[in-house]
N, C-alpha and C positions, 0 to 999 in steps of 0.2 A: 705758564707752559706755552700759551699762545704766543707771547712775545718772543720766547726762545725759538719757537717753530718759525715765526716770521723772519727772525734774524738769520736762521739757517737757510731759508729760501732766498733771501737777498744775497747772502754769501755765495750760494750756489749759482745764482744768476750772474754775479760778477765774475766767477770763475769761468762760466760759459763764454762770456764776452771776451775774457782774457785769452781764451783758446781760439778765437777767430783767426788770428795770425797763423796758428798751427794748422787750422783747417784749410786755409788758402794755400799754405805750403804743401800740404799733402795732395791737394788737387792740382798742383803745378801752376796755379794762377799767380803766385808770388814766389820770389826767392828770398833768401835770408837777408840780403842787402836791402831789398825793397821794404821788407818788414821793419828793418831798422830805421829806414828813412821815414816810414809812416809813423813810427813811434816818436821820432824826433819832431816831426811836424805836429803830432798830437800835443806834445809838451809845449812847443813854441806858440802854437795858435789856439791851444786849449780846445781842441776838436775831439770828436769821437773817432774811433778807429776807421769806420766806414767813410766818414766825411773827409778824413785826411787822405784816405786812399783815392777817393774821387778827386780831391783837390790836386793830387799829384798825377792823376790820370792813369793809375795802376789798375783800377777796377772799374767796372760799369755798375750802375745802380741795380740792374737785374742780378748780377753776380753777388752783390752784397745782400740783396733781399733773400736770395736763395740760401746763402750761408746763415743768415739770421733765422730763416725758417727752420733749418736743421737744428740750430742751437736751441731754439725755444719751442720745439715740438710741432712746427708747421711744415714738416718736410715736404719739399716740392716733388721729390721723386716717388713714383709709384713702385711698389715692391715688385710687381710682376713685369712691368715694362716701363723703363725710364723715358721712352719716347714721348709719353704724354706730358712729361715735365716741360717739354719745349712748346707744347700747344695750349695748355691750360694756364691762363694767367693766374688763376686762383692758387695753383701750385707753384708756378715759377716766380710770382711776385706776391708773396703772402701778406705783405704790408701795403699793397697798393690800394687806391681808393676803391677800385672794383672789388677786390677781395674783402675789404671792410664791408661793402654793401651786401655782398653775398652772405657774410657772417651775420649781418643784421637781419637779412631775410630768414636765415636759418633760425635765429633767435625768435622771430615772430612766429614761425611755424612750430617750433618746439613748444612755445607757450600755448599756441592754438591746440596742440595735441597733448597737452600736459595731463589731461584726465582720461586719455585713451591709451589702450595697450599698444597700439601700433599706428604708424604713419603710413598712409597709402595715398600717393599723389600721382595723378596723370598730368604731365606737363604738355600743354596744348597751345597751338597757335593757329591763326586763320590760314596763313599762307606760308610760302617757303622763304628762307633767308632771314627769318626773324630772330635767330639765335636760340631756338627752342632746344635743340640737342646739346648745344654748348652749355646752356643753363642747367639742363637736367644733369649733365655730368658734373658740373661745378657744385651744384646743390648736393648731389649724392656724396661727393668728397667731403663737403663741409659737414654734413650730417654724420658721416662716419667718423670724422675727426672729433665730433662731440661725444663720441663713445657709443653711438647707436649702431648696431649691426645692420648694415644697409645692403640691399640688393638693387643695383641699377639695371633696369630692363629696357632694352631697345625693342619696343613693341610696334615699331614701324615695319610691318611685314610687306611693304610695297617697294620702298627704296631705302630701308634702314642701312646706314653706314657708320653708326656710332663706333663700331670696332676700329675704324681707321684712326679715330682720335686717340686711341690707346695703342696704336702701332700693330694691330693684328691684321691678318689677312681676312679670310671669310670663313670663320669657324662655325661649327654647329651651334644652335642656340634655341631661341624661343619656338620657332616653327617646328623644329625637331622634337621638342618637348611636348608641344600641343598635339603633334601628330603621333605621339606615343612611340617614337622611334628611339629617343634618348631620354634620360632622366635629368632633372636639374642638377643633381650632384655631379653628373658626368660632364656637363657642358659649362657650368658656371665657373668663371675665371676669377681667381683671387687677385685683386689689384693692389691692396694695401690692408693693413690691419682694420678690421670691421667693414671692409668694402669688397663685395663681389659684383661681377658684371655678367649679365646674361645677354649675349648678342642676339640680333634678330635671327640669325641662322639663314639657311637657304631660302630665298624669297619664293613663296608658294604661289600657285595660280589662283588660289581661293582664300585670300587673307581674311575676309569677313567670316568665312565658315570656321576658321581656326579660332578666331577671337570672340565668337558669339557667346552669349550667355549659356552657362555660367563658367566658361572655360578659364578665363583670366582669374576670376574670383576663386575658383577651385584651386588654381595653381598657388595663389597667394596664401589661401587658408591652409593649404597642406604644408606650408613652410613657416608657420607663425612661431614655432618654437625656435627656429634657427635665425630668423631675422626680426629686427625691431622696426625697420623702415623699408618701404618699397617705393622707388622713384621710377616712373615709367615714361619714356619718350614715346611720341606718337606721330602718326602721319598727319600732314596739314589738314585741318578740319574742313576747309572750304573745298577740298578736292574729293573727299569721300567721308563716309560716316564712321570710319574706324575710331577716330578720337572720341567721338560721342559714345560709342559702344564700350570702349575701354574705360573711359571716365565713369560711366555708369557702374562699372564693376569695382572701381576703386572707391567711389563715393565722393572723391574730392578732386578738384582740378585747379591748377595754377596756370593762368593765361599769360602768354608771352606776346608782346607787341614791340615793334621797332619804330622809333621816331622817324617821321618823314617817309615811312614806307607803308606801315599798316594803316589801312583805311578805318576811320572811326565806325562806319557802318558795318564793315566786316567784323570788327571787334565786338560791336553790339550784337550782331547776329550770332557770333560764336558764344557769347555769354548767355544769350537766350536759349540756344540749342543745348547748352550744358544744363541749364535750369529746367528745361522741359524734360531732360533725361533724368531728373532727380539728383543732379550732381551739385554739391556745395562748391561754389566758386570762392576760393580762398582769397583771391586778389589778382591784380595784374602787375606784371613786371614789365617796365618800360625800358627797353634797351636803346641807349642813345649813342650813336657814333658821331664824332665831330665832323666827319666829311660825308655829307649826304650822298655824294656821287660815287662813293666807294662801295663796290658790289660784293666784296669778299664776304663769305659766310663764316670764315674763320675769325671769330670775334676776338680771339686773343691777339690778333694783329692790330686791333683798334683799342683805344683807351675808353672802354665802355664802362658805364655805371648803371645801376639798376635802382628803381624806386618801387617799393611795395605798397600798394594801396588796398586797404580793407574794403570789402563790399559794403555798399550803402543801400539802405532800404530793404 
């Protein structure tokens, strides 16, 4: 029976690949004549469909990656807003090196939390421009794709703009929930299967008062039956104590650093501040951009990759 099941899966996979041409035809990226030329080149040069399309100059690698993602369950479009598909490399290029590294990080974290009912992680960095928000969003998508019901929370109540990444304006969000003006059910935005997003909401004049103990913890615990994982983006830790306060209530923190930008002393201080707050530091993600002089914080424009290191000692 197992062999028959495996044969069925392989047959289904072949049928999916065979339908790539139809998918590009539906999207208007190829016409029937181009598909025929690609097929001929495949036979003559013994190439795969995508390689033949690249060889002929009919498609780009990102277009092929996106199509393969849809065929094999790594859809790059968010159900709620397709704009994010253009900004998140993990969605737009599901088979890129960066995407593979994010999935590897997800696997490490799932193993770490294998014996726990829930995943609660504050994503923190020492300064700005380290890719913290981008990583929080990418990780949340990855965890959701693994079947975990995930809530991504923009807990930066000072300058949170994670909603822009998903193509939203300035909706109500966390600040409204903590101020008891709205409920989470009213403001949480469905992005894709298993993934909801809670924006920061209107930026309050008293962020520390809103996120003080035990407000964040109470919010998470009141929705444990609805979500399996909570991923929280935070304000830079070197500029205020918000990240430390939030991480204390999640119990776990993932540190983000950027090569050639984050100072080792700042990273060490961040780690120590988390440990003083009783937070388990899961590891450090090193974001590496090939051009050190490039200042853009939109990391999907860079060919970034991440390394996950376990805590020592």
